[in-house]
C-alpha positions, 0 to 999 in steps of 0.5 A, spaced: 385 358 800 386 362 806 392 361 810 394 363 817 399 363 823 394 364 828 394 358 833 387 356 834 384 354 840 381 347 842 374 350 841 376 353 834 379 346 832 373 342 834 369 347 830 373 346 824 372 338 825 365 339 826 364 343 819 369 340 815 369 333 817 364 327 816 361 326 823 363 319 824 366 319 831 363 322 837 370 324 841 371 327 848 372 334 848 379 335 848 384 337 842 391 334 843 397 337 840 403 333 843 404 326 846 410 323 850 410 316 853 404 315 858 402 323 857 398 327 852 398 335 852 392 339 849 392 345 845 392 349 851 398 345 854 394 341 860 397 334 861 393 328 861 394 321 862 392 317 856 388 311 858 386 309 851 393 308 848 389 310 841 385 303 842 392 300 844 396 302 838 401 306 842 403 300 847 410 303 846 408 309 849 407 316 845 413 318 840 418 313 843 425 315 841 427 309 838 420 309 833 421 316 832 429 315 830 427 309 826 421 312 822 425 318 820 431 314 818 427 310 813 423 316 811 429 320 809 431 314 805 426 310 801 418 310 803 414 307 798 416 302 792 409 298 791 410 291 791 411 292 783 419 292 785 422 288 791 425 293 797 431 292 802 426 292 808 420 287 806 424 281 806 428 282 812 421 284 816 417 278 813 423 273 816 423 277 823 416 278 824 414 271 822 420 268 826 417 273 832 411 269 832 412 262 830 409 262 823 412 260 816 409 266 812 406 273 813 402 277 808 403 285 810 397 290 810 396 296 813 390 297 817 386 292 822 380 292 818 384 290 812 388 284 816 381 281 817 379 282 810 385 278 808 384 273 813 377 272 811 379 271 803 385 266 805 380 262 809 375 262 804 380 260 799 383 255 803 376 252 804 375 251 797 382 249 795 384 244 801 378 242 805 374 241 798 368 246 800 363 247 794 364 253 790 361 259 794 359 255 800 364 257 805 362 259 812 366 262 817 363 262 824 363 269 828 361 271 835 356 276 837 358 283 840 364 282 836 368 288 833 373 286 827 372 293 823 367 297 819 368 295 812 362 292 808 363 285 809 365 286 816 359 289 819 355 284 815 356 280 821 356 285 826 351 285 832 352 293 833 346 296 830 350 303 829 355 299 825 351 295 821 344 299 820 343 302 813 349 299 810 346 293 806 346 289 802 350 285 807 355 279 805 353 272 806 357 266 809 357 268 816 354 264 822 354 268 829 354 264 835 354 267 842 361 269 845 364 264 850 359 259 849 363 252 847 356 249 846 354 254 841 360 253 837 360 245 837 352 245 835 354 250 829 360 246 827 356 239 827 350 243 824 354 244 817 361 241 818 363 240 811 362 248 809 365 251 815 371 254 813 374 258 819 372 260 826 374 268 827 374 270 834 377 276 839 381 273 845 378 278 849 372 283 846 375 290 847 370 294 844 364 290 847 367 292 854 373 288 855 369 281 855 374 276 858 372 269 856 372 263 861 379 260 862 379 254 857 374 257 852 379 258 847 383 252 847 376 248 847 374 252 841 381 250 838 380 243 839 373 243 836 376 246 830 381 241 829 376 236 830 372 239 824 378 241 819 376 248 821 381 254 821 382 258 828 383 265 826 385 269 832 384 277 831 389 280 836 389 287 833 387 290 840 389 284 844 396 283 841 403 285 842 403 285 850 397 288 851 394 283 856 400 281 859 402 276 854 405 277 847 398 274 845 392 274 849 391 267 846 398 265 850 393 264 856 390 258 853 396 256 849 393 256 843 397 258 836 392 260 831 392 257 824 391 265 822 393 270 826 391 278 825 395 283 828 395 291 827 395 297 832 401 296 836 405 293 831 408 300 829 407 303 836 402 307 833 407 311 828 404 308 822 398 304 819 401 297 819 397 290 819 400 283 818 396 276 817 400 270 819 399 263 817 404 257 815 405 255 808 399 250 807 394 255 808 398 262 806 400 258 799 393 258 797 394 266 795 398 267 788 400 273 785 394 278 783 389 275 788 391 280 794 395 286 795 395 293 797 400 299 794 402 301 801 402 293 804 409 292 806 412 299 804 419 300 807 417 305 812 412 300 815 417 294 815 422 298 819 418 301 824 414 295 825 421 291 827 423 296 831 416 296 835 417 289 836 424 289 839 422 295 844 416 290 846 421 285 848 427 289 850 423 293 855 419 287 857 412 290 856 408 284 857 411 283 864 410 290 866 403 289 863 401 283 867 404 286 873 401 293 873 394 289 871 394 285 877 395 292 881 390 296 877 384 290 878 386 290 885 385 297 887 379 298 882 376 292 886 377 296 892 373 301 889 367 297 887 366 296 895 366 303 896 362 306 891 355 303 888 357 307 882 362 301 880 359 294 879 365 290 877 372 290 874 374 286 869 380 285 864 387 282 863 394 285 863 393 293 862 386 292 858 381 293 863 374 296 864 369 298 869 362 297 869 358 303 871 351 301 875 347 305 870 343 303 864 347 303 857 342 309 855 344 313 860 350 319 860 353 317 866 359 313 863 361 319 859 360 324 864 365 320 868 370 320 863 369 328 862 370 328 870 376 324 869 379 329 863 378 335 868 382 331 873 388 329 868 386 322 865 383 321 858 378 315 857 372 313 853 366 309 854 364 303 850 357 300 850 354 306 854 355 304 861 362 301 861 369 305 861 375 302 858 382 303 861 388 301 857 394 306 858 401 305 854 405 299 857 411 303 858 407 306 865 411 305 871 408 303 878 408 310 881 404 313 875 399 307 875 398 308 882 397 316 881 392 314 875 388 309 880 387 315 885 385 319 880 379 314 878 378 313 885 377 320 887 373 322 881 368 316 882 367 317 889 366 325 888 362 324 882 354 326 883 350 323 878 345 329 878 
């Protein structure tokens, strides 16, 4: 095996990924080597504002000193026991996170997709054992243009041809309705109420381009679920942990889900940590041996997640996201008036997107992101002609204004040719 102490260039490192890694991503051509707060640096030392935050995993900022200390301390003490034994961090964490979000119990997992799979299993088991749904007849209502992960079961109810194509046969038991359509939800529930186990929904569809539902949609959906004895499952993997200006995006509609799914910023990006929360009447359907993970609930995950959540409260990151989000959308709306290239801005808190006035098949949005990178700001397109903007929540007003100026100048000077 060849070893070397030579410092590789960005081009050399990208070529290594291209040669030895599966081609399952299409990253922007920048190779990052360092992060701190709202900034990242590439291999050559150029500094950028991070306006993606690892899809909202680093809400607390890159390499937050408190998180670095927490993970280093726990890593040097005890990192993994599996759930074959108790450890001195898990119970403390379970109490902390359950009380933090107001639930009786938590089932700890690692990744967001695992969290969604866990919620689906809990929901189905509850349907059979508590609601009385006939064996193997349980159905879960989902929304079109959703993104809940990429496991076989999850892509079985995806409307994205890239995520779904050529991976069948698909898992049955899901009914898809249009997002933000309360009449469609009502019709689906009325059509098969006795077999519907749950309604799985993102409070804001991030991957779909920051689709924000109408005010009241989520509360009306929750009420319909109550009427039909159906579990409301909130996927807050990307929208949770202060990203939208509230601790949970569902808080805007005063909805407390029956099952809550968290991930990403639950660890501040330090470690894969996910959580599924519910009250006893739901969670207690899971018995020993029926679900789990070797790494789920490991001591490092527990220690870092507790610190990550404490930071969110101590540094008032939800309030900061709310206030900076208002400023960001105000400035982007001015840009809409100045430029024919941007048709709309939408979002909540610091989860926002601008719609580029071109077709989803065009390269315009990606070309704009490349221009933004040259000007010191990193963002990525989603759904072709939409650019998502989601900086770390530790950003301050001066930094946000500087970033808005970068975006404005890039757009106003961008040549579509």
